[in-house]
N, C-alpha and C positions, 0 to 999 in steps of 0.2 A: 504493500499500500504506500509506504513512504520510501520506497527504494530510490536511491540516487539523491536523497535529501540529507545524507550524512547523519549527524546527530539528532536531527528532528524526529526521526522514528523513535529513538530512545526517549526523547522528551515526551512524545505522545504516549508512549508505554508507561512512562513514569506518572504522567497526569492521570491516566486511566487507573493505575494502581492507587493513586492518592484519592481519587473519587470513590473507588471501591472501599478503601479503608474508611473514608468518611461515612459511607453508607452503613458499613458494619458497625462503626462506633455509635451511630445514631440508633441503630437497632438494639445494640447492647444497652445503651442508656435507657431505652424504652423497656427492655426486658428487666433491668434492675429494679424497676418499680414493682415487679411481680415476684421477685425473689425475696423470701422472708427469712429472717434470722431471729433467734430468741436469746436475750440476755437474762441472766438470773442473779439474784443476790439472796443472802440469808438462807443459803442451802436450799434454794428453790421456793422460798416463801413468797418472793416477789419475782414475777417474770414479765419482761417487756419484749414485745414483738415489733420489729421494725422492718421496713423494706431495705433492700441492699443499697438504696439511695439514702438511707438514714432517717426516713420518715416514720415516726412512731405510729404503729397501727393498732396495738392492743396492749393492755396492761392487765395482768392477772395477779391479784393479791389474796393470799390465803387469809381467811377470816380470823384465824387464831392470833394474828399479830395486832388485832385491833383492841387496844387497851388504852384508855385515856391518858395514862401515865407515860406511855411509850410513844407519844406523838413524834418526837424528834427522831427516834429510832426508825419508825415507819417511814418518815420523810427521807431519811438517809438510805434506807433499803430501796425505796422507789428510785431515787436518783442513781444509786449504784447499778440497779438493773437497767435503767435507760442508757447509762454510759456504757455498760457492757454490750447492750444491743447495738448501740451506735458504733462501737469498736469492731464488733463482728461484721457489721454492715460495710464498714470501710475495708476490712480484710477481704470480704467476698467481692466487693467491687474491684479491688486490686487483682484478685485471682482471675476474674473475668477479663480484665484488661490485659493481663499477662497472657492468657490463653489466646486472645484476639491477636495481640502483636506477634506471638509465636506462629499462629496459623498464617499470618501474612508474610512470614520470613523475616520479621524484624527482630532485633535483639530483645530478649525477654525482659530486661531491666529498662527498656526505653520508656521514658516518661512522656505520655501523651496527655494533652489537656482533657479534663473532664468538664 
């Protein structure tokens, strides 16, 4: 197709690859909204579920921790579970990005914008 145009054929191939990568990244970003991770605290007494994008989707609190005297403990457990879920969401997103870059023949540790 680009025979006789020297490096322009390579440039066109590179542009096509970049467009393909962009499409796959967009699809991956959409998919991360549907991948769920669960963080826990207090040995599972509080569980926070988030999408791999870090959006909090659900909170499950064991009723046994509700005691008026333990308000601060409950608050700390909730925050810890949410932070755990967000950390797992970030890890999952990085795993998905690593898999995408490797499938495109790019270095596994290449940092692409999210």
